[in-house]
N, C-alpha and C positions, 0 to 999 in steps of 0.2 A: 592283297592279293590270297591270303591263304583264305576268302568269303568263294572266291573262282572254286578254288577246291572243296569248300564245303555245298553248294549250289549243283556242282558237280557230283556229286554224292548223293546230296537231293531228288535229284533225277530219278533214281529208283533202278539205272539200265543196269545192266551188268556189262559194262564195257572189259575188252581183255586190257584193252592198252590207253592209256590217256598222253595225245602228244604237245609238249607248249617249244615256242620258242625261248630260247635261250641267247640271253645277249651277258649282261651283268650278270646273272641270274634271281634276280630280285623277284621277278614271277613266275618261273620254276618251282624257287624253293617256300613263295609261297604258296604254290599252289598243294606241291607235297606236304605240307604241312596240315593244310584246308582238308587235305584226306584222311589225311591220318587222324587226325582229330573227327571224323566225321566216318572213323572205323572202317573207311572203303580202303578196301586190297584189292590194290591192279598195278600194272606195270605204266613205270612214269618213264615216256622217252624224252628226252629233246633234240629238236631242230638245228641245225646253224650250218652257215654257211661255209663251208671247206675253206673259203677264204680269210675265215676271221673265226679260225677253230681251235680255240683256247682252250671251251672248257670239253674239247671231245679229249684234244693233247690231257688235262689235266688228268683225265677218269685215266687215262691209258696207264700215265707218271703217278698218280695216289700223292701229288701234289698240285698248287696252282702254277701252271705254265700263264705264261703272259703270249699277248701279241705283241710283233715288233712293231712299236707307232715310232718310230725313229723318225721316218720318211713321211707320217700323217695314218689319218687313221687305216685300218682293213681295208683293201680295194673290195669289197662290196656293195651292191646295189640296196643289199638291206641295210639300210643308216640306222634303226634303231637298235642292233647287237653289233655297232664297231667299234666296244667294249676293249680297253688295254688287256680285262683278265677277269674273271671271276671273284666278286665280292668277298671276300674272307667268312663275313657270316653266312653266305647263302651257299659257300663250298662245302662249308662244315653239316649242313643239309643236303646238298645236292651230291655230296661224294657216296654216300651211301644209297639215295632215295631214288637214282638216277638209273631204271632198266639199263643204257646206253643214251648213245647220242647219235644222230644220223647228218653225216656231213653233208652237204648240198651243193651240187654245183651251180652258179650263178644260171646258166641257160635253165632248168627245174625254179629257180625261183620265177622269174621273168613267164615261164608258162605259167605257173600257179598264179598269179595276178590277174593274170591272162583268162584263167579256167574259171577262177572265182565269179571275174565279172561274164563272164559269157553263160556259163552256166546256172549260176547262181544268183544274179547282179549284184552282187557282192565288193563295194569297193573295199580292198586290200590292202595296204601300205606291202611292200615286197617282205616287211622283219614278218608282221599278220602273216604272209602268206608261208610261210615257212614249215609249217604244219603239210599243208598241201603238196608242196617240192619235196617233204621227206616223204610220201607217200607214193609219189611220182619217181622219186628215187631208188626208194628200196619197195618196190610191191610185193616179193613174194615175203619177206619179216610181215607184213599186217596182212594179208592174202588171207580171205576167212575170217577174219576175228574183225572182234567189234568194241571201231577205236573212235574215242571221241578227239578230234581236232581242236586245239583254240584257237582260232586266227579273232589278232587283233589290233586294232588301228589301222584307221582309214589316212592318215595324215601323209599323204605322198602329192610330190609336185604334179602341177597339172600338168606340165609337158610331158614327164616322166612318165606320166600315169597315163596318156597319149598314147605315147611310142609303145608301151607296154601293153595296151590294150586292142588298138590299133588297126 
């Protein structure tokens, strides 16, 4: 995952912010590590479903918070981030590396999947579309800024994808 951070840095573009989906934190922590190794100073923002917002709650409290999984996984369409909590090693990196986390309602995740398909001909799973959903959720935070949005994963159930893009 750190290689992604180094690849973004190697683009040579002066991004004001980088957006990354957050579940257990591995992708985000790796990205933060790679950006730091490359000497690329920019804001790193997480994108997380409101229905599974353990990372956002962790940033607010200063300690790892857990999603209540006693009745099953968190109820979000973004199945790649239905984690109980951030990993301990990932938390050690992300607690200082993240500028913040955008908490995204389910409707914005659905719209982001649809827009990626309709406007960019890109098949993205709901988890991968979280970064576009973050832009839809908090447009003023990123307006006028150069933002790199990590769109990861195209592993989505065909019936769900038809529903989202149809």
